[in-house]
C-alpha positions in Angstrom: 11.3 -15.7 91.5 13.9 -13.1 90.5 15.5 -15.7 88.3 12.2 -16.4 86.5 11.5 -12.6 86.1 14.9 -12.1 84.7 14.4 -14.9 82.2 11.1 -13.4 81.1 12.6 -9.9 80.6 15.5 -11.4 78.6 13.0 -13.3 76.3 10.9 -10.1 75.8 14.0 -8.1 74.9 15.2 -10.7 72.5 11.8 -10.8 70.7 11.8 -7.0 70.5 15.4 -7.0 69.0 14.4 -9.7 66.5 11.4 -7.7 65.4 13.5 -4.6 65.0 16.1 -6.3 63.0 13.5 -7.9 60.7 11.6 -4.6 60.3 14.6 -2.7 59.2 16.5 -5.3 57.3 13.8 -7.1 55.3 12.6 -5.4 52.0 9.3 -3.7 52.5 7.3 -6.1 50.3 8.8 -9.1 52.2 8.0 -7.6 55.7 5.3 -9.9 57.0 4.1 -7.3 59.5 3.9 -4.3 57.2 0.6 -2.9 55.9 -0.3 -3.8 52.3 1.1 -1.4 49.7 -2.2 -0.1 48.2 -0.4 1.8 45.5 1.3 -1.4 44.3 -1.9 -3.4 44.4 -3.7 -0.7 42.4 -1.0 -0.5 39.8 -0.9 -4.3 39.2 -4.7 -4.4 39.0 -4.6 -1.5 36.5 -1.8 -2.9 34.3 -3.1 -6.4 33.8 -6.2 -5.5 31.7 -4.7 -2.8 29.5 -4.0 -4.9 26.4 -7.3 -6.9 26.4 -9.3 -3.7 27.0 -7.6 -1.9 24.1 -8.1 -4.9 21.8 -11.8 -5.2 22.8 -12.4 -1.5 22.2 -10.7 -1.5 18.8 -12.5 -4.7 17.7 -15.9 -3.4 18.8 -15.4 -0.2 16.8 -14.2 -2.1 13.7 -16.3 -5.2 13.2 -19.5 -3.2 12.5 -17.6 -1.1 9.9 -16.2 -4.1 8.0 -18.5 -5.8 5.4 -18.6 -8.9 3.3 -18.3 -8.3 -0.4 -19.6 -10.8 -3.0 -18.4 -10.5 -6.6 -20.6 -12.4 -9.2 -19.2 -12.8 -12.7 -20.1 -15.1 -15.6 -17.5 -17.7 -16.4 -15.8 -17.4 -19.9 -15.4 -20.9 -21.1 -13.6 -21.7 -24.4 -15.8 -22.8 -27.3 -16.4 -26.5 -27.3 -16.6 -28.9 -30.3 -20.3 -29.2 -29.7 -20.7 -25.4 -30.0 -18.4 -25.3 -33.1 -20.1 -28.1 -35.1 -23.7 -28.1 -33.9 -24.2 -24.6 -32.5 -25.1 -26.1 -29.1 -24.4 -23.5 -26.4 -23.7 -24.6 -22.8 -25.2 -22.3 -20.1 -22.5 -20.2 -18.5 -22.2 -20.8 -14.8 -21.8 -17.8 -12.5 -18.5 -17.5 -10.7 -18.7 -16.1 -7.2 -15.7 -14.4 -5.5 -15.7 -13.1 -1.9 -13.7 -10.6 0.0 -14.1 -7.8 2.6 -14.6 -4.1 2.6 -14.4 -1.1 5.0 -17.2 1.5 5.4 -15.5 4.9 5.4 -18.5 7.2 5.5 -22.0 7.1 7.1 -23.7 7.4 3.7 -22.3 4.1 2.4 -18.9 4.6 0.7 -16.8 1.4 1.0 -13.1 0.8 0.2 -11.9 -2.6 -0.8 -9.3 -4.2 -3.1 -9.3 -3.9 -6.8 -8.8 -7.6 -7.2 -11.9 -8.3 -5.1 -14.2 -6.5 -7.5 -12.3 -7.0 -10.8 -14.6 -8.3 -13.7 -17.6 -8.2 -11.5 -21.1 -8.0 -13.1 -22.9 -7.8 -9.8 -21.6 -6.7 -6.4 -23.3 -7.5 -3.2 -22.4 -6.2 0.3 -23.5 -7.7 3.6 -23.1 -5.8 6.8 -22.3 -7.2 10.2 -26.0 -7.2 11.1 -26.7 -9.4 8.0 -28.4 -6.6 6.0 -27.5 -7.0 2.3 -27.2 -4.3 -0.3 -26.4 -4.1 -4.0 -23.2 -2.1 -4.5 -22.1 0.1 -7.3 -18.4 0.3 -8.4 -17.5 4.0 -8.2 -13.9 3.5 -9.4 -10.9 1.3 -9.1 -7.1 1.5 -9.4 -5.1 -1.6 -10.3 -1.7 -0.2 -9.4 -2.6 0.4 -5.8 -5.1 -2.5 -5.6 -7.8 -0.1 -4.2 -11.4 0.2 -5.3 -14.3 2.3 -4.1 -17.9 1.0 -3.8 -21.2 2.7 -2.9 -24.3 1.4 -1.3 -27.5 3.2 -0.4 -28.4 2.5 3.2 -31.6 3.6 4.9 -29.8 5.0 7.9 -26.3 6.3 8.8 -23.7 3.5 9.0 -20.9 2.8 11.5 -17.7 3.8 9.7 -13.9 4.0 10.3 -11.7 7.1 10.0 -8.3 6.9 8.3 -5.3 7.1 10.5 -1.8 8.3 9.6 0.0 5.3 8.3 3.3 7.2 8.1 3.3 7.5 11.9 2.9 3.8 12.6 5.9 2.0 14.1 7.4 -1.4 13.7 6.4 -3.5 16.7 3.1 -1.7 17.2 0.0 -3.8 17.9 -2.5 -4.0 15.1 -5.8 -5.9 14.4 -6.9 -7.4 11.1 -10.6 -7.6 10.6 -12.3 -9.3 7.7 -14.3 -12.3 6.4 -11.8 -15.2 5.8 -13.4 -18.4 4.3 -16.8 -16.6 4.5 -16.6 -16.4 8.3 -18.0 -13.0 9.1 -16.4 -10.5 11.5 -13.2 -12.3 12.2 -10.6 -10.4 14.3 -6.9 -11.4 14.5 -4.1 -9.6 16.3 -0.4 -9.1 15.5 2.3 -6.5 15.3 3.7 -4.4 12.4 6.6 -6.5 11.2 8.0 -4.1 8.6 7.0 -0.9 6.7 7.5 0.1 3.0 7.7 -3.5 2.0 8.2 -3.8 -1.8 6.7 -6.9 -3.4 8.2 -6.3 -6.8 5.5 -3.9 -8.2 7.0 -0.6 -7.0 4.3 -0.6 -4.3 4.8 0.0 -0.6 3.0 -2.3 1.9 2.7 -2.6 5.7 3.8 -6.1 6.7 2.2 -7.7 9.7 2.0 -11.1 11.4 -1.7 -10.8 12.1 -3.4 -13.9 10.6 -4.9 -13.1 7.2 -6.5 -15.7 4.9 -8.5 -15.8 1.6 -11.6 -13.6 2.1 -9.7 -11.0 4.2 -8.7 -9.0 1.1 -10.2 -5.6 1.3 -10.6 -5.8 5.1 -9.4 -3.4 7.8 -6.0 -3.2 9.5 -6.5 -1.0 12.5 -4.4 0.3 15.5 -5.4 -0.2 19.1 -7.5 2.9 18.9 -9.6 1.6 16.1 -8.1 3.9 13.4 -7.8 2.5 9.9 -4.1 2.3 9.1 -4.3 -0.2 6.2 -6.4 -2.2 3.8 -5.4 -5.9 3.9 -4.5 -7.0 0.4 -2.0 -9.9 0.2 -0.4 -12.8 2.0 3.0 -14.4 1.5 2.3 -18.1 1.1 2.8 -21.0 -1.3 -0.5 -22.5 -0.4 -2.6 -19.3 -0.5 -3.3 -19.6 3.3 -1.7 -17.7 6.1 1.8 -18.9 7.1 3.2 -16.0 9.0 3.1 -12.7 7.2 0.5 -10.6 5.5 0.5 -7.2 3.7 -1.7 -4.1 3.7 -2.0 -1.0 1.5 -1.1 1.9 3.9 -4.0 4.1 4.8 -2.4 7.3 3.5 -2.2 5.7 0.0 -5.7 4.2 0.2 -7.2 7.6 1.3 -5.5 9.5 -1.5 -6.7 7.0 -4.1 -10.3 7.2 -2.8 -10.2 11.0 -2.8 -8.8 11.0 -6.4 -11.6 8.6 -7.6 -14.2 10.8 -5.9 -12.9 14.1 -7.3 -11.3 13.2 -10.6 -12.6 9.7 -11.5 -9.0 8.4 -11.7 -5.8 8.4 -9.7 -3.6 11.5 -10.0 0.0 10.6 -9.5 2.7 13.2 -8.6 6.1 12.4 -10.1 9.6 13.5 -9.0 11.2 12.8 -12.4 14.2 10.7 -11.5 15.7 7.4 -12.5 17.4 5.4 -9.8 19.8 2.4 -9.3 18.7 0.0 -6.6 21.2 -2.8 -7.2 23.8 -2.9 -4.3 26.2 -4.8 -6.5 26.0 -2.3 -9.4 26.4 0.7 -7.0 29.4 -0.9 -5.4 31.1 -1.8 -8.7 30.2 1.1 -10.9 29.7 4.0 -8.4 31.9 3.0 -5.6 29.1 3.1 -3.0 29.4 0.0 -0.8 26.7 0.8 1.6 23.7 3.0 0.9 20.8 4.2 3.1 18.7 6.2 0.8 17.9 6.4 -2.9 20.7 7.0 -5.5 19.7 9.4 -8.3 21.1 8.1 -11.6 19.3 10.4 -14.0 17.0 13.4 -13.8 14.3 13.8 -16.4 14.3 17.1 -18.3 11.6 19.7 -17.2 10.5 17.5 -14.3 10.0 18.7 -10.8 13.3 17.3 -9.7 15.1 18.9 -12.6 13.6 22.4 -11.9 14.4 22.0 -8.2 18.1 21.3 -8.9 18.3 17.6 -8.1 21.5 16.2 -9.7 23.0 12.9 -10.9 24.7 11.3 -7.9 22.5 12.8 -5.2 21.3 10.4 -2.5 17.8 11.1 -1.3 17.7 10.5 2.5 14.4 12.3 3.5 11.2 13.6 2.0 9.2 15.9 4.2 9.3 14.2 7.7 9.8 10.7 6.3 13.2 9.1 6.5 14.2 7.4 3.2 16.3 4.2 3.6 15.2 2.3 0.4 13.3 2.9 -2.8 10.0 1.6 -1.4 10.1 4.3 1.3 10.2 7.0 -1.5 7.6 5.5 -3.8 5.3 4.8 -0.9 5.3 8.4 0.3 4.9 9.8 -3.2 1.9 7.5 -3.8 0.0 9.7 -1.3 0.8 12.9 -3.3 -0.7 14.6 -6.4 0.7 16.7 -9.2 1.5 20.3 -8.1 2.0 19.2 -4.5 5.3 20.5 -3.0 7.6 18.3 -1.0 10.8 19.0 0.8 13.6 16.8 -0.4 16.8 16.2 1.6 19.8 14.9 -0.4 23.4 14.0 0.3 25.7 15.8 -2.1 29.5 15.7 -1.8 29.2 14.8 1.8 26.8 17.6 2.6 23.0 17.7 3.2 21.1 19.9 0.8 17.4 20.7 1.2 15.4 21.2 -2.1 11.7 22.1 -2.4 10.2 20.1 -5.3 6.9 20.7 -7.0 5.6 17.3 -8.3 4.5 17.0 -11.9 2.2 14.8 -13.9 3.7 11.5 -15.1 5.5 12.3 -18.4 7.0 8.9 -19.2 5.9 5.3 -19.0 6.7 1.8 -20.2 4.2 0.6 -22.8 2.5 -2.7 -22.0 3.4 -5.8 -24.1 6.4 -4.5 -26.0 8.1 -2.5 -23.1 9.1 0.7 -25.1 9.6 3.7 -22.8 7.8 6.7 -24.2 7.2 10.3 -23.1 4.8 13.1 -24.0 6.1 15.6 -26.6 7.6 18.9 -25.4 7.0 22.1 -27.3 10.5 21.6 -28.8 9.6 18.1 -29.9 6.3 19.3 -31.5 8.3 21.8 -33.6 11.0 19.3 -34.5 8.6 16.5 -35.6 6.0 18.9 -36.9 3.2 17.2 -34.9 1.2 18.2 -31.8 0.1 14.6 -31.1 2.1 11.4 -30.4 4.6 10.0 -27.9 8.4 9.9 -28.3 10.3 6.7 -27.8 13.1 7.3 -25.3 13.9 3.7 -24.2 14.0 0.5 -26.2 14.2 -3.1 -24.7 16.9 -5.5 -26.0 14.4 -7.4 -28.2 13.7 -4.3 -30.3 17.1 -2.6 -30.4 17.8 -3.6 -34.0 14.8 -1.7 -35.4 16.1 1.8 -34.9 13.1 2.9 -32.8 14.8 5.3 -30.3 13.9 8.9 -31.0 10.9 8.3 -33.2 7.4 9.4 -32.4 4.5 7.0 -32.3 1.5 8.7 -33.9 -1.0 5.8 -34.3 -1.8 2.2 -33.3 -3.9 0.3 -35.8 -5.0 3.6 -37.4 -6.1 5.0 -34.1 -4.3 8.3 -33.3 -2.2 8.5 -30.2 -2.3 11.8 -28.4 -0.4 11.3 -25.2 1.1 8.6 -22.9 -2.2 7.9 -21.2 -3.9 7.0 -24.5 -0.8 5.1 -25.6 -0.9 3.0 -22.4 -4.6 2.2 -23.0 -4.1 1.2 -26.7 -1.0 -0.9 -26.0 -2.8 -2.5 -23.1 -5.4 -3.9 -25.5 -2.9 -5.5 -27.9 -2.6 -9.2 -28.2 0.4 -11.3 -29.1 -1.9 -13.4 -31.3 -3.0 -10.8 -33.8 -1.4 -8.4 -36.2 -0.8 -4.9 -35.0 0.5 -1.9 -37.0 2.3 0.9 -35.2 2.7 4.2 -37.2 5.7 6.4 -36.5 7.5 9.5 -37.8 11.2 10.3 -37.5 13.0 13.7 -37.1 12.9 14.3 -40.9 9.1 13.8 -40.9 9.3 10.5 -42.7 6.5 8.1 -41.8 7.3 4.5 -40.9 5.3 1.4 -39.9 6.3 -1.3 -37.5 4.2 -4.5 -37.9 3.9 -6.9 -35.0 2.5 -10.3 -35.7 
């Protein structure tokens, strides 16, 4: 009996020892006897639905503010032999283009792409609830690819507010909402792949891998809070369909263009007044700069904001206001959101030191003329006295094809007998020229002698 009792006591003691060893040596989450960790369970249950919930909320806020835009234009067919000999006229068939737009106010202002509404004779907007309205084109800007439409709804509309696209970050989740292939209210998700992407037009785009296809143009790119951070505008594809990357006009640029159209009827552009070199090979060979993070200032235009602020040849712009400048598109993208007379704080590297310069932006004073590529500028008071004219534009840059004509330094005063007052009018007149008809450009030199250049 004593032997049996002793055996039982030894067994109980062994079990207790084993339990103690397991209790103190196993990790808490592996301890089969420990109570459930309620904090851990709660955290896991909370973490799992975060992304879907945020996407759902942003999508719900956005789809009712994104519209389908239909552009109806008449086709322009070339005259046929039947028309030429017999006067028979074929009926012109309407051409219909489609895209997307974003409602930005409860009373019916809608932002979209310029290329969505270009050449439209009739514009039709369909809301997510299938209500259809006739839209009026308030204004459009080809350079930024932004246009503003207006409809007259019977009640306040759901709309999106502009976010701060300068504060977006690479890797941030975004949603693209639009109407690809006439499929209404399509939502796709992706991340911001790059910022300040230059597609060769001195523009600055947000690059994303959210799927965008034909019909998405003019639609919304939003963050996970549903704030409008971009207007989808282009895809990078040989076929025209999505293959990996898409591009959006940053919201800060779109917002500024819309406000300019509303207030001034046209875009107001603030200019620094510098010329730059962006070729790494040229900088390395000619300037001895083998690696550059910033924008190299090659030349400063006289009387420009940069000139008056003390920007010099050889300066490297590394920051403007709170935005870091690593490449030219960073600079042009930020300036696209500014107007003449706005002041910016410029940080430049000069002789190994950082210099801060406050710059007041000016109106554009120079431009490259369409078709022939001459660079011209508005006349200064000194120019007006020297050339004895208050109107005209001075030629300050000549492309290789025209260098044998002695055009540099002369003032263009008329195109086909229409007087030229400034660079804005010169751009408009030269934009209407054709390579297939005769054009007469009237000029004067420093001696007041009149000359004519005939293009044909």
